[in-house]
N, C-alpha and C positions, 0 to 999 in steps of 0.2 A: 461643274456643278450648275443646275438650273437655278435662277433667282426666281423670287417669288412673282416678278413681273413676266418673266418668261413662261413660267408654269401656267400663269394665268392666260397668257396669251395663247398657249397649247390647248387649255380647257376650252376657251372660245372657239378656237379652231376646230377641235374634235366636235364640239356641239354642232357649229355650222355644217361640218361636213356630214354629220349624222343627219341633220335637218334637210340637207340637199338630197342625200342619198334617199331617205323616205319619200321626198317629193318625186324623185326619179323613178324610184322601185318601190312602191306602196307596200310591197309584201314585207319590208322590214320594219313596219310601223308596229306590229305585234312584238317584235324583239326589242324594240326602243322602250315601249310602254312596260313590258315585262322587266327590263333592266331598271327602270325608274322606280317600279313597284318593288322590286326585289331589295334595291339598295337604298330606297328612300331618297334617292337623286340620281341623275345620270352620271354613270360612271363609264368612261370611253373605253378602257382597256377591255372589260368584259363584254362590252356592246360589240367592238369591232372583232373579238375572238368569235363571237357567235354569228357575225356577218361573215367572216372568213369559213367558218364550218358550215354554214348554211350555203354558201357559194360552192364549196367543195361537195357537198351532197347533191346539189343541183347538178353539177357537173357530172356526177357519178350516176344520173338517173333518177333522182328523186322528184318527182313533178309536183310535190307539195311545197317546195322551196321556191323562193324567187330566182326568176332564170338567170343563171350565171352569165350569161352574155351581157345582159343589161347592167349587171354589177360590174363587170370587167370595163364596159364602155363608160359607165359613169367614173370609175377610178382612174381610167385613161384621160378622161376630161379634166378631173381633179387634179392629177399630177401635172396637167399642163398650166394651172393655174398660176396668176402671178403672186399668190399669197404663199409666201415661204413656210408659214406654219401649217397651212391646209397640205402642202405637199408633204411636209414632214409626217403629218398624220397618216397619210397613204402609205408612205414607205414604213413607219414604225409600227402601225397598227394592222395594215393590211398585208402589205408584201412579206413583212417580216414572219407573219404567222401563216403563210402558205405552205403546203406539205412539203416536207424534205424529200429528197430522192429516196425511193423506195416505200414511201407511205402512199396510202390510197389517195388518188387524186392528184398526185404530182405532175401529171401529164397536162393539167390545167395550164401550168407555166408556158406551155407552147402556144397559147392562145392570148397572151398578153399582148397589149398594143405596144407600139414602139418605145414610148417613154416609160411605161411601166417595165419592159423588158430591160432597158437601158439602166434603170434605177435598181431592179432586182440584181442585175449581173453585178453592178457596183457594190451593192449590199452584201452579196453572198462571196465575193472574192475572199479567198483565204479561209473560207469555211470548212 
């Protein structure tokens, strides 16, 4: 069970990763502002769900979405961070929500960088 301190650390890390993502891939700024507007504050789980959905749509050819390659490059860099909370956000909020086998866009998994691939494999063992 998470303590209040660890929950707060996770919230701060989620906000930092989101801010860094928006700086690296400005196309996600609208998702972020919509998230804050819809919920009255930044709620990271729905935001990252939308990021994954947008990434998959881009991979499937939707040119209106931020480029999926830029998103994967950003997530690969973040998972290499020295900050364990930021790594945790990438795993639990991005990798965990990628499409399962048989779902549209699952082939995106083949394009993950080495650290993302390693963490994805570890996370999906036994699924």
